N, C-alpha and C positions, 0 to 999 in steps of 0.2 A: 503494499499499501504506500502510495506515494506522500509527500508532504502537502501536496496541494490538497489530496482528499483529506486528511486530517485537518489542515486549518478550514475547508468549507464545513465539514463538520462542525467545527467549533466557531463559525462564523468570524475566521481570520482573529479569533479572541488572542489577546496578549496578556491581558491583566484585568479582565473583567470580572464582574461580581460572582460569587459562589452561590451555589444552590443553598437556600436556608435548610437548615437541620430540620426544620419542620415538616419539609416535604419529602423528607427520606424515609425509606422503610425501616425500623429496627432489627434487631435481632431475630428476634421472633416473629416478625412479618416475612422472613425470607422463606421459601418454600422447604418443607422437610428434608427435601432429598439434598437441598445445597447446602443446609446446615449441617446435614450428617457428614456431607463431603468436607466441609472447611473443619468440623472437628477433627476429621481424622488427620487432616494435613496439619492442623494446628498441634496433634499428638498429646490432647488433652481435654478435659471439660472446661467449657466455658463458662466462669463465674458471673462475669458481668461484662455489657458493652454499652459504652456511649458514645453519642456523636461529640466530634471535637467542636469548639465553640464557632468554628467557621469550616464549613465541611468540603471543602473544596470546589472546582470547576465543575466536574461531571456530574450528571444526575446519577440515581442508584443510591444503593447501600455504601456507606463509608463510616465505619466507626473503629475506635480504640477497644480492643477485646482484651478483657484479664482471665487468663486460664489458671489452672492449677500448677502449670511450669512456667509463667511467664505472661508478657503482655506485646501484642502485637497491634497491628494496623491493617485494617482489610477493607478492602472494595471490591463491590461485587455489582454485576449489570446484566440483565435479561435481554431475551431477545427482540423484546418489543422496543428496545431503545437501539436501533441498528447502527445510528451513526456515532453516538457516544461508545457503543461496543466495541467498535472498530479503533478508536480513540483509544479506549483501557488495552486493547490488545497492541497497539501501538508504544504505550508505556511500559507495556511487559518487555517487548522487543528490546526497547532503550534501555531498560534498567542493567544488564548485564554488560552493556558497551559503554555506560558512562564510566569515565577515567577515574580512577580510584581517589585522587585529589579533590573533584569535585563534591558537597557537602550532601549526597544523597542518601536515603536510606537504603538497609541490607534488604536486598530480595530475598523472602525466605521461600515461597512456593506460588504457583499460579495454576490455574486450571482453565481451561476452555474446551468444554464438554457438555454432549446432550445428555442429559439428566431424564432419568425415568418420570413422566407424566407433564413436566415443567418446560422442556425445550432446553435451547441452548444458553447456557452462563459462562461469563466469563470472570473471574474472582483472581484477588492476588492479595500476597500476605506480608507485609514488612516488619522487621522489627522495631520495636520501640524503646529508645532509650530512656532512661528514667531522670538523667540530668540534664534535661532540656525544659525549656518554658518558653511560652509565647511571649511575643513583645508587649509591652506594656505601653497601651495607646493613650495613655497621658504624656507619654513622648519625653522622658527625661534624657537627657544629653548623651548618657551612656550607651543607651538604648539605641537610638539614633545612629551613633557611632559605630556600633555593632552591627546595626543592620548595611550601614555604607560598606564595612569591611569584608563583612560577607557577600555582600554582591559583587563588590569589587574583584574577590578571589576567583569569582565564577569566572568572570572577564580574563583573568591571568593563565586560565588553562586553555590548550588549544583542542578544538573540537576535534573528536576522530575523523579518521580518515575512512569515512563510511557511506554508505548510499541512505541512511536515515537522518544524516547531518548534512542538509543542503545547505548552498549559501542564502541567507537571509535576504537579500535582495531580489533572489528571484522568487522568492515563495509569500513574503510580507506584501501586501497590496499598498503602493505608493500614490494612487493615482486617484485618492478620494476628493481631492479639491478639484481636480480637472472634472469629474463626475458631478460633482455641486455646481460647478460653473455651467456645465452644459444643461443640467436638469433644472436648476432653481427650486428646490422642493420648497413647499410652503411651511414646512416644520422650521426652516432656517429662522425664521422670525422669533423662535423660541430660545435661538442662541442669541450671542451677543450682536447688535448692528453694527459693532465694529467689521463684521465678516461680510456684509452684503456687497461693498463696493471694491472688496480686496480679494474675491476668490482667485481669479485669474494671476493675482502676484502671488498669491500662496501657493496655486499651482505650479508655478515656477520654481517656487522655491524646492518644493517637495520632488520636482522634477531632478534634481542631483541627488537624487537618494541613492542610485545605482552606484554612484562612487563614494556617497558618505556613509554608507553601514555596510560596506564590503569588508570582509576580514576573516579571520581564522580563528578567532576566539569560540569558545564555546558558550552556546544561549541557552537559559531556561525558556525564553520567551512568554512564560504564563506567571511570571511574578506576581503575588499579592503579598501583602503582609503577612496574612495568615499562612504564607507558603512557609515561612521564616520562623525556627525555633532558635533560639539563643542558649549558651551553655548555662546552668544555672551557677557555676565556680568560674568566675574570671581565669582565662586561658584554655578553657575545655572548646571542644569542636561544636560549630552551630551545626544546623541540618536544615536543607531546603526539601521541600516535598511537590508532588503533582508534577513529575518530570514526564510531561505528555508529548512533548515534541522535542526534537532535536534540530539545532540550526549551528551554522557558523557565521559568524558577523564581527563588526567592528566590538573592541572591548568595553565600550560605554553603554551599548544600548540597552543592556538589563536595568543598570544602575539609573540611567535618565528615566524608564518606563515604572520601575519601582517607586522614583520620587513624586511622580505624577499621582501612584497610587496610596503613598503617604500623604500627601496632600489632602486627597481627596476622604482621607480619614482622619481628617483633623490634625494633621502632623504640619511641621516646619515648612515655610514656603521653599520650594526645590531650588529656585536660583540661590537663596541664602545657604541652604545645605552644602550646594556645589562650594560656594565661593568657602565655605569652612574646611571642605573635605578634600576640596580638588579633583580632578578628571584623572583616568588612567593617564600616563605619560606618553607624548605625541598626539593628545586628542587634539583636533581643530575644533576651535568654537564655531565655525560655520557649519561644521557638520554635525553639532549638536543642535542647533538652530534648526537645521534641516531634517532633523529626527524628530525635533517636538514637533514641527509642521507636518511631518508623516503622521505622527499618532494623533495630534489633534484632528486632522482631516478625517482620519478613519474613525475616532469614536464621535464627532460630529455626524458623520455619515450613518454610522452604525447606530447611534442613539435614534434614528427616523425610521428605522426598519420595525416592521411586526414583530413584536417578543416573541421566543419560543415557547412553546406550552409549558416545558419543563422548567423555565427559568424565567418566569413570567415578571421578576425585578431586575432584570438585565438592564433593557432599554433606559429606565431611570438613573442606574449607576453609571452606565455609558454617557449620559447626559452631564453627570456630573463629572466626569473624568474630563469630559468635551470642555466644560466650562473651565476646569484647571489649565487644560493643555492649552487653550486660547489665551488665557491669562498669561501663563507664562511665555507664550509666544509673544505677547504684545510686549512685555518685559524685555526678552531679549533683542526685539526688533527695534523697542525704542519709540514706539508711535501706535 
C-alpha cells in the first residue's frame, strides 16, 4: 500500500484532532473471539483496561491494558472501517522499520485475521513503560523545552531507505491555496478577512514547497501533544506514539507542525518558542515560512470539507489549527 493511499485514508492529516474516547469501544465491547485472541497474545488475564486521556487519530478500540503480567497498549479495528484498517496495517508494517534511536514504542505482537463470526480484525500490542507521563498542558517551561528536544531529535535521524518512507514533498498536498484561489469557497468568510485578497500570493509562497521541505530526515507526520510522553525522571527517554505513516523530509517539519498544535492547545506562541529554542542547524527562514503557508492552506481547505462520520469534531479542530497557522503566517510575513 502506497503512502498516497494512507494519506487519502487520513485526509492528508498531519496533526489533526483525535477521536474522542467516548466514541471508542471499551474492552468489553470487543467481540468475544477478538478478546480471546488478544488475551492469548498478551499471555495473561486482563485485569483492567482504560482509554488514554486522548486516544489517538485512528478510530476503533485503543486502550491501556493492565494484565497479571504487566501493561500494554492495544489498538484494534474491524472490517467496517476499511480505510483506517489499512492505516493500522501500515503502522504495524512501519514499526519494525523505525530506527532504534527513534522514540517509538516496542511492538509486541500483531494480528490480521478473519475471526469466527466477526470478520476481519487487525490489532496490535505495544509495550507500555511505567516511567512516562503526559505533557502538562499548563505548559511549564520544562515541558515545552522537553517537547522541543524530543521532536527535534526525530529530525536528527535519517529516514530508512525503504519504500514506505517516501519523500514528504511528493505526498503532502502543497497546492491548497491554489485550489482555494480557483474555487473561492463560501466558507472562506469564516476565516480571517486577511486571506481573501492574498490567496494567489499565498499560493506563490507555497509553490516553493518542493524545495523547502525536501530532505532525508525521519518524519513522524502526525504529531500532536498527546503523542508525546515525557520521562518522569529527568534524563530518561521520551516516547512518541502513533507512527502511522513514514516519510523523509527536512528536519524542521515535525517541529513546526507540532508548535501549531501546541498553540491550538493553549500553549505558547510558536514564533516565541522558535526564538527561544531555535531551529535545526542550516534551516532557512524562508523555508520555514513556506512550510507554515503550506500547513495553513491545508488546514483552511480541510476545515471546510464534510466531517468524517467517525471523527465529527475533526473539522472544528482543523479550523482552530487554521486560525493559528494563518496568524503565525501573518507574523512571519510582517503584514
